[in-house]
C-alpha positions as a printed NumPy array, in Angstrom:
array([[  9.659, -16.254,  10.416],
       [ 11.757, -14.89 ,   7.565],
       [ 10.335, -14.803,   4.053],
       [ 11.703, -13.365,   0.825],
       [  9.84 , -10.754,  -1.198],
       [  9.058, -13.433,  -3.803],
       [  7.65 , -15.777,  -1.153],
       [  5.468, -12.972,   0.211],
       [  4.195, -12.132,  -3.278],
       [  3.14 , -15.779,  -3.616],
       [  0.843, -15.32 ,  -0.629],
       [  0.282, -16.637,   2.867],
       [ -2.524, -16.782,   5.369],
       [ -3.717, -13.613,   7.06 ],
       [ -2.591, -15.085,  10.398],
       [  0.928, -15.791,   9.068],
       [  1.134, -12.299,   7.551],
       [  0.136, -10.76 ,  10.901],
       [  2.713, -12.905,  12.713],
       [  5.463, -11.848,  10.293],
       [  4.418,  -8.193,  10.439],
       [  4.434,  -8.213,  14.247],
       [  7.969,  -9.676,  14.278],
       [  9.488,  -6.979,  12.047],
       [ 11.308,  -3.884,  13.312],
       [  9.829,  -0.405,  13.164],
       [ 10.967,   2.123,  10.554],
       [ 11.448,   5.884,  10.704],
       [ 10.46 ,   8.63 ,   8.284],
       [ 14.089,   9.13 ,   7.221],
       [ 14.437,   5.426,   6.358],
       [ 11.541,   5.419,   3.906],
       [ 11.95 ,   8.713,   2.045],
       [ 12.03 ,   8.249,  -1.711],
       [ 10.073,   6.366,  -4.351],
       [  8.901,   2.786,  -3.862],
       [  7.44 ,   0.162,  -6.183],
       [  4.587,  -1.791,  -4.665],
       [  3.16 ,  -5.277,  -4.957],
       [  0.533,  -7.276,  -3.135],
       [  0.84 ,  -9.937,  -0.457],
       [ -2.193, -12.167,  -1.079],
       [ -3.785, -13.281,   2.203],
       [ -7.411, -13.866,   1.258],
       [ -8.358, -10.226,   1.912],
       [-11.261,  -8.919,  -0.213],
       [ -8.888,  -6.415,  -1.875],
       [ -6.434,  -9.107,  -3.032],
       [ -5.719,  -8.609,  -6.725],
       [ -7.247,  -5.162,  -7.08 ],
       [ -3.996,  -3.201,  -7.028],
       [ -2.555,  -5.31 ,  -9.832],
       [ -5.732,  -4.896, -11.893],
       [ -5.668,  -1.136, -11.376],
       [ -2.099,  -0.614, -12.582],
       [ -0.892,   0.731,  -9.233],
       [  2.858,   1.356,  -9.265],
       [  3.679,   2.383,  -5.698],
       [  4.236,   5.387,  -3.403],
       [  6.547,   8.385,  -3.128],
       [  7.555,   9.833,   0.233],
       [  9.062,  13.286,  -0.358],
       [  9.006,  14.36 ,   3.311],
       [  7.   ,  13.691,   6.455],
       [  4.316,  16.107,   5.257],
       [  4.538,  15.507,   1.499],
       [  3.491,  12.06 ,   0.318],
       [  2.042,  10.83 ,  -2.952],
       [  0.257,   7.705,  -1.656],
       [ -0.866,   6.348,  -5.021],
       [  1.448,   6.333,  -8.037],
       [  0.135,   4.826, -11.245],
       [  1.633,   4.178, -14.662],
       [  4.99 ,   2.819, -15.724],
       [  8.526,   4.01 , -14.974],
       [  9.127,   7.115, -17.077],
       [  5.375,   7.869, -17.095],
       [  4.365,   7.778, -13.418],
       [  1.691,  10.076, -12.05 ],
       [  0.1  ,  10.547,  -8.613],
       [ -3.631,   9.904,  -8.215],
       [ -6.018,  11.58 ,  -5.795],
       [ -7.064,   8.786,  -3.384],
       [-10.182,  10.764,  -2.49 ],
       [-11.464,   9.887,  -5.97 ],
       [-10.974,   6.125,  -5.487],
       [-14.051,   4.379,  -3.975],
       [-12.143,   2.388,  -1.305],
       [-15.21 ,   1.314,   0.693],
       [-16.95 ,   0.126,  -2.466],
       [-13.828,  -1.742,  -3.555],
       [-13.571,  -3.339,  -0.099],
       [-17.221,  -4.422,  -0.279],
       [-16.99 ,  -5.768,  -3.831],
       [-13.408,  -7.01 ,  -3.61 ],
       [-13.869, -10.757,  -3.868],
       [-16.409, -10.367,  -6.676],
       [-14.166,  -8.185,  -8.849],
       [-12.392,  -9.661, -11.898],
       [ -8.688, -10.252, -11.402],
       [ -7.068, -10.033, -14.856],
       [ -5.609,  -6.637, -15.725],
       [ -8.214,  -4.67 , -17.617],
       [ -6.937,  -2.556, -20.532],
       [ -7.653,   1.127, -20.03 ],
       [ -8.036,   1.027, -16.227],
       [ -4.673,   2.719, -15.692],
       [ -5.584,   5.324, -18.301],
       [ -8.871,   5.979, -16.482],
       [ -6.899,   6.923, -13.363],
       [ -5.273,   9.764, -15.317],
       [ -8.601,  11.59 , -14.945],
       [ -8.026,  11.81 , -11.176],
       [ -4.322,  12.594, -11.245],
       [ -3.101,  15.235,  -8.863],
       [ -0.056,  17.4  ,  -8.297],
       [ -0.848,  17.876,  -4.613],
       [  0.513,  15.588,  -1.941],
       [ -2.42 ,  13.63 ,  -0.47 ],
       [ -0.947,  12.009,   2.65 ],
       [  1.615,  12.488,   5.422],
       [  3.827,  10.334,   7.601],
       [  3.459,  10.011,  11.366],
       [  4.705,   7.662,  14.077],
       [  1.689,   5.619,  15.181],
       [  1.311,   2.612,  17.451],
       [ -0.224,  -0.321,  15.591],
       [ -0.271,  -3.955,  16.648],
       [  1.828,  -3.164,  19.729],
       [  4.697,  -1.253,  18.129],
       [  5.297,   2.392,  17.188],
       [  6.465,   2.758,  13.587],
       [  5.998,   5.201,  10.757],
       [  2.571,   5.171,   9.113],
       [  1.076,   7.   ,   6.163],
       [ -2.128,   8.882,   6.967],
       [ -4.292,   9.692,   3.96 ],
       [ -5.769,  13.206,   3.871],
       [ -9.176,  12.294,   2.434],
       [ -9.99 ,   8.666,   3.176],
       [-10.29 ,   6.526,   6.312],
       [ -7.119,   4.524,   5.653],
       [ -3.772,   4.36 ,   7.425],
       [ -0.877,   2.391,   5.921],
       [  1.489,   1.091,   8.618],
       [  5.048,   0.063,   7.704],
       [  7.626,  -2.362,   9.082],
       [ 11.104,  -3.079,   7.78 ],
       [ 11.843,  -6.301,   5.885],
       [ 15.319,  -5.016,   4.98 ],
       [ 16.956,  -1.718,   3.952],
       [ 15.165,  -1.745,   0.595],
       [ 11.859,  -3.5  ,   1.365],
       [  8.907,  -2.71 ,   3.61 ],
       [  5.886,  -4.74 ,   4.608],
       [  2.814,  -2.539,   4.678],
       [ -0.461,  -3.188,   6.486],
       [ -3.411,  -1.152,   5.249],
       [ -5.775,  -0.391,   8.102],
       [ -9.035,   0.314,   6.268],
       [-12.104,   1.342,   8.239],
       [-14.712,  -1.47 ,   8.337],
       [-12.202,  -4.102,   7.234],
       [-11.816,  -6.858,   9.844],
       [ -8.249,  -7.71 ,   8.805],
       [ -5.352,  -5.68 ,   7.418],
       [ -4.581,  -5.722,   3.724],
       [ -0.869,  -6.478,   3.253],
       [  1.423,  -5.139,   0.555],
       [  5.131,  -4.783,  -0.17 ],
       [  7.171,  -1.747,  -1.086],
       [ 10.583,  -2.09 ,  -2.725],
       [ 12.843,   0.948,  -3.019],
       [ 13.376,   2.246,  -6.569]])
């Protein structure tokens, strides 16, 4: 199965997303270094829509041990946020009951938990039968696993504790 970034952003079933993810090649740390703009792959997961509402921009991989996992804002005014201050388990529980339109001021509220410190690292981890680079958060029970769509696009699968299915997202190289 080959889908474009636009087709993935339009959504697909969780089963189809898993099938696509499993078919993609692994990536290495060196292949993903740099800054990436993120978007969601709607699959019916409880978190669908929450990243867009929050104003999430993407991720920045400076080295294997220096990762800013959550960038917020707009190009020219991006800032990293401390993921330990984001209530992921609460968001996962409330996900499908949360409003979906972008809420003014939410992005500004994240400025209160901005950080200068890197809050994640990259490691090779086996997930769904294949070893590929994954981002391990320092403070929360989440691992983001990556597979290569092409040289400038990754399909990510967020493995969140107590979530029965992965949450899928895209990263496109800036």
